[in-house]
C-alpha positions as CSV (number, residue, x, y, z in Angstrom):
1,X,-2.2,46.9,228.4
2,X,-0.3,45.4,231.3
3,X,1.8,48.0,233.2
4,X,5.4,47.1,234.0
5,X,5.5,49.7,236.8
6,X,7.7,48.3,239.6
7,X,9.3,45.8,237.3
8,X,12.9,45.2,236.2
9,X,13.6,45.4,232.5
10,X,16.6,43.2,231.8
11,X,18.5,43.6,228.5
12,X,18.7,40.5,226.4
13,X,22.2,39.5,225.2
14,X,21.5,40.7,221.7
15,X,21.0,44.3,223.0
16,X,23.8,46.2,221.4
17,X,22.6,49.8,222.2
18,X,25.5,51.1,224.4
19,X,23.0,52.8,226.7
20,X,21.3,49.5,227.6
21,X,23.7,46.6,226.8
22,X,23.9,44.5,230.0
23,X,21.5,46.8,231.8
24,X,18.8,46.3,234.4
25,X,16.3,49.2,234.4
26,X,13.8,49.8,237.2
27,X,10.5,50.9,235.6
28,X,9.0,53.8,237.5
29,X,6.0,54.4,235.4
30,X,4.4,52.7,232.4
31,X,1.0,53.5,230.9
32,X,-0.6,53.9,227.5
33,X,1.5,57.1,226.8
34,X,4.9,55.4,227.3
35,X,7.3,54.3,230.0
36,X,10.0,55.8,232.3
37,X,12.7,54.0,234.2
38,X,16.1,54.3,235.9
39,X,19.1,52.0,234.9
40,X,20.3,50.6,238.2
41,X,23.5,48.9,237.4
42,X,25.6,51.5,235.6
43,X,27.7,53.4,238.2
44,X,29.4,56.5,236.9
45,X,32.9,57.7,237.8
46,X,31.3,60.0,240.4
47,X,30.3,59.8,244.0
48,X,27.3,61.3,245.8
49,X,29.7,63.3,248.0
50,X,31.0,65.1,245.0
51,X,27.5,66.2,243.9
52,X,26.5,67.2,247.4
53,X,29.7,69.3,247.7
54,X,29.0,71.0,244.4
55,X,25.6,72.0,245.7
56,X,27.1,73.3,249.0
57,X,25.1,70.7,251.0
58,X,28.1,69.2,252.8
59,X,28.4,65.4,252.8
60,X,31.6,65.4,250.8
61,X,32.6,62.1,252.5
62,X,29.6,60.1,251.2
63,X,31.1,57.5,249.0
64,X,27.8,56.1,247.4
65,X,28.0,55.8,243.6
66,X,26.0,57.9,241.2
67,X,24.3,55.8,238.5
68,X,23.9,56.6,234.8
69,X,20.1,56.3,234.9
70,X,19.6,56.6,231.2
71,X,20.3,58.7,228.2
72,X,17.5,61.3,228.7
73,X,18.2,64.5,230.7
74,X,21.6,63.4,232.0
75,X,21.8,66.7,233.9
76,X,18.8,65.9,236.0
77,X,19.0,63.9,239.3
78,X,16.6,61.1,240.4
79,X,16.6,59.3,243.7
80,X,15.0,55.9,244.1
81,X,14.5,55.3,247.8
82,X,12.6,53.6,250.6
83,X,9.5,55.5,251.6
84,X,10.9,57.5,254.5
85,X,10.4,61.3,254.8
86,X,8.3,63.7,252.9
87,X,9.8,65.4,249.9
88,X,8.7,68.3,247.6
89,X,8.6,66.2,244.4
90,X,8.1,62.5,245.2
91,X,6.2,59.6,243.6
92,X,5.3,56.4,245.4
93,X,5.9,53.6,242.9
94,X,5.2,50.7,245.3
95,X,4.8,50.2,249.0
96,X,8.6,50.0,249.4
97,X,9.9,52.2,246.6
98,X,9.6,55.9,245.8
99,X,11.1,58.3,243.3
100,X,12.1,61.8,244.2
101,X,13.5,64.6,242.0
102,X,13.6,67.5,244.4
103,X,16.8,68.9,246.0
104,X,15.4,68.5,249.6
105,X,16.2,64.8,249.6
106,X,19.8,65.5,248.6
107,X,20.1,68.0,251.5
108,X,18.7,65.3,253.8
109,X,21.2,62.7,252.5
110,X,24.0,65.1,253.1
111,X,22.9,65.6,256.7
112,X,22.5,61.8,257.2
113,X,18.7,62.3,257.6
114,X,17.6,60.8,254.3
115,X,15.9,57.5,253.5
116,X,17.8,54.4,254.7
117,X,17.8,52.8,251.2
118,X,18.5,55.0,248.2
119,X,20.0,55.0,244.7
120,X,20.9,58.3,243.1
121,X,21.0,58.5,239.3
122,X,21.6,61.2,236.6
123,X,19.3,60.8,233.7
124,X,16.5,58.4,232.9
125,X,15.4,55.9,230.2
126,X,12.2,56.8,228.4
127,X,10.0,55.1,225.8
128,X,7.2,56.7,223.8
129,X,3.7,55.3,223.3
130,X,4.0,51.6,222.3
131,X,7.8,51.7,222.0
132,X,8.6,49.5,225.0
133,X,5.9,47.0,224.0
134,X,7.4,46.8,220.5
135,X,10.9,46.3,221.9
136,X,9.7,43.5,224.2
137,X,7.9,41.9,221.2
138,X,11.2,42.0,219.3
139,X,12.8,40.1,222.1
140,X,15.0,43.0,223.3
141,X,14.0,42.8,227.0
142,X,13.0,40.3,229.7
143,X,10.8,41.5,232.6
144,X,10.1,40.5,236.1
145,X,8.7,42.1,239.3
146,X,11.3,44.2,240.9
147,X,13.1,43.1,244.1
148,X,14.0,45.8,246.6
149,X,17.1,43.9,247.8
150,X,18.5,43.9,244.3
151,X,17.6,47.5,243.7
152,X,19.1,48.9,246.9
153,X,21.5,46.4,248.4
154,X,23.1,44.2,245.7
155,X,26.5,45.3,244.4
156,X,26.1,46.9,240.9
157,X,28.2,44.2,239.3
158,X,25.7,41.5,240.6
159,X,22.4,43.2,239.8
160,X,22.1,41.8,236.2
161,X,22.7,38.2,237.3
162,X,20.5,38.7,240.4
163,X,17.6,40.0,238.3
164,X,18.0,37.1,235.8
165,X,18.0,34.6,238.7
166,X,14.5,35.9,239.6
167,X,13.3,34.4,236.3
168,X,14.5,30.9,237.3
169,X,16.4,30.0,234.2
170,X,19.9,30.2,232.6
171,X,20.1,33.2,230.2
172,X,22.6,31.3,228.0
173,X,19.9,28.8,227.2
174,X,17.7,31.4,225.6
175,X,17.4,32.1,221.9
176,X,17.7,35.6,220.7
177,X,14.9,35.0,218.2
178,X,11.3,35.9,219.2
179,X,8.7,33.3,218.6
180,X,5.1,34.0,217.6
181,X,2.3,31.5,217.4
């Protein structure tokens, strides 16, 4: 099995699932038991300052978007970030990207002491054993190694096209039929 950890999962045009149509998902973990990722280009109608204020952390003026990270556990927060600071519940995904789920990182963001690069999401995308591999075989997804600039700095409306450009071809030239030799 080839792990897609630290890769982008790009929805093919035929993807009609409303949770993933037109999406770019950053894969945080992928092993023989399944996969977990965060959709990185679906901003919600909510700002980080609103969540920080609800938690009484301050930071009400922070205007960063909150992303719909996926359809699983939408009440749970996830922070993808550059590897700065030490947090209670954090996973290093690559040399430049970590995932944290503990409240201490939100407190740090409210105090302007958090990681320089971050993306906050509610919910995640999950696949059971063999499910993602089957969906890729069915031509539902394209994959490529993740790019930190796209993840943290590209405007959300450009992330899909930017991720596609990493592949070096025009998506309109692709067939939606999977080929097998």
